[in-house]
C-alpha positions in Angstrom: 22.1 -10.6 28.6 21.3 -11.2 32.2 19.0 -8.4 33.5 20.8 -8.1 36.9 24.2 -7.8 35.2 23.0 -5.2 32.8 21.3 -3.2 35.7 24.7 -3.2 37.5 26.3 -1.9 34.3 23.7 0.9 34.0 23.8 1.6 37.8 27.2 0.6 39.1 26.3 1.8 42.6 24.7 -1.6 43.2 28.3 -2.7 43.8 28.5 -0.3 46.7 26.2 -2.6 48.7 28.8 -4.8 50.5 26.4 -7.4 51.7 25.9 -9.8 48.8 22.5 -11.0 49.9 21.2 -7.4 50.3 22.7 -6.5 46.9 20.9 -9.5 45.3 17.6 -8.6 46.9 17.9 -5.0 45.8 18.6 -6.1 42.2 15.6 -8.5 42.4 13.3 -5.6 43.3 14.5 -3.7 40.3 14.1 -6.7 38.0 10.5 -7.3 39.1 9.7 -3.6 38.9 10.9 -3.5 35.3 8.9 -6.6 34.5 5.7 -5.3 36.2 6.0 -1.9 34.6 6.7 -3.3 31.2 10.0 -1.4 30.9 12.9 -2.6 28.8 16.5 -1.8 29.9 16.8 0.5 26.9 13.6 2.5 27.7 14.7 2.6 31.4 17.6 4.8 30.4 15.3 7.4 28.7 12.7 7.9 31.5 12.7 11.4 32.9 13.3 11.4 36.6 10.1 13.3 37.4 6.9 14.1 35.7 6.2 16.8 38.2 8.2 19.4 36.4 8.4 20.5 32.8 11.3 20.1 30.4 13.4 18.1 32.8 16.8 17.2 31.2 17.8 14.6 33.8 16.9 10.9 33.4 15.6 8.7 36.1 18.8 6.7 36.1 20.9 9.9 36.4 18.8 10.9 39.4 19.0 7.6 41.1 22.8 7.4 40.6 23.4 11.0 41.6 21.4 10.8 44.8 23.0 7.5 45.7 26.5 9.0 45.3 25.4 12.0 47.3 24.3 9.7 50.1 27.6 7.8 50.0 29.6 11.0 50.1 27.5 12.3 53.1 28.0 9.1 55.0 31.7 9.3 54.4 31.9 12.9 55.6 29.8 12.1 58.7 31.9 9.0 59.6 35.1 10.9 59.2 33.9 13.9 61.2 32.0 12.1 64.0 33.2 8.5 64.0 31.0 6.3 66.1 29.0 9.2 67.5 26.7 9.1 64.4 25.7 5.6 63.5 24.7 5.2 59.8 24.1 1.8 58.3 25.9 2.3 55.0 24.5 -0.8 53.2 21.0 0.1 54.2 21.6 3.7 53.1 22.9 2.6 49.7 20.2 0.0 49.1 17.5 2.5 50.2 18.9 5.1 47.9 18.7 2.7 45.0 15.2 1.6 45.9 13.5 4.8 47.0 12.3 5.6 43.5 12.0 2.1 42.0 8.2 2.4 42.5 8.2 5.0 39.7 8.5 2.0 37.3 5.0 1.2 38.3 3.9 4.8 38.5 5.0 5.7 35.0 4.3 4.1 31.6 5.5 4.8 28.1 3.0 5.6 25.4 3.4 4.2 21.9 4.7 7.7 20.8 7.5 7.4 23.5 6.0 9.9 25.9 6.2 8.9 29.6 3.0 9.5 31.5 1.5 8.5 34.9 -0.2 5.1 35.1 -3.6 4.5 36.7 -1.7 3.2 39.7 -0.6 6.8 40.4 -4.2 7.8 41.1 -4.1 5.5 44.2 -0.4 4.8 45.2 2.7 6.9 44.8 6.1 5.3 44.4 7.0 5.2 48.1 4.1 2.8 48.6 4.7 0.6 45.6 8.5 0.6 46.3 7.9 -0.5 49.9 5.5 -3.3 48.7 8.1 -4.6 46.2 11.0 -4.4 48.7 8.9 -6.1 51.4 8.0 -8.9 49.0 11.7 -9.5 48.4 12.6 -9.6 52.0 14.5 -6.3 52.3 15.3 -5.3 55.9 13.1 -2.8 57.7 15.9 -0.2 57.7 15.7 -0.1 53.9 11.9 -0.2 53.8 12.0 2.9 56.2 14.1 4.9 53.7 11.7 4.1 50.8 8.6 4.8 52.9 9.8 8.1 54.4 11.9 9.6 51.7 9.2 11.9 50.2 6.6 14.1 51.6 4.6 11.0 52.6 7.2 10.5 55.4 7.1 14.1 56.7 5.0 13.1 59.8 7.2 10.1 60.7 10.4 10.3 62.6 13.1 9.6 60.0 16.1 7.4 61.0 19.6 8.7 60.1 19.8 6.9 56.8 16.4 8.3 55.7 17.4 11.8 56.8 20.5 11.6 54.6 18.6 10.2 51.7 15.7 12.7 52.0 18.0 15.7 51.9 20.2 14.3 49.1 17.0 13.5 47.1 15.7 17.0 47.5 19.0 18.6 46.7 19.0 16.9 43.4 15.2 17.5 42.8 15.3 21.2 43.6 18.5 21.9 41.7 17.3 20.1 38.6 14.1 22.2 38.7 15.9 25.4 39.3 16.4 27.6 36.2 
């Protein structure tokens, strides 16, 4: 089965990117990250979304999809409430939401026993950096690169654009709630 078609089945939010070229580039980044990280599509669906908390019951894919849907919902509410007074590039927001954590496929690896652990890369580069590198290589626009680069604490000293503000907060809503017990 075609990897991009299967990715779209696993993560149907790719279809929320209206610009076909942007959607194709976003899928290409995922395809390369899978290959570079040595992940199968089956293993992809079992990865925990974070290794920074114990006993996480949410998968990487669930996290990516949930945060993307939170972003879409927030954009819709803002557009309905404020109209043109708040400009949000919806396609950049969705592509950025789908790519913000793609670098984790290089940051994590699966041991022969199935356990997911940090790679050697993690000692030097966290997923915002590897994600930006992959997205840049595939010609993603700067608005999308900005979301990837600034979504986590690495971006705290940089002025976030509207799409990154939305993603950053949606990401931490999910992260903090999943860790809450």
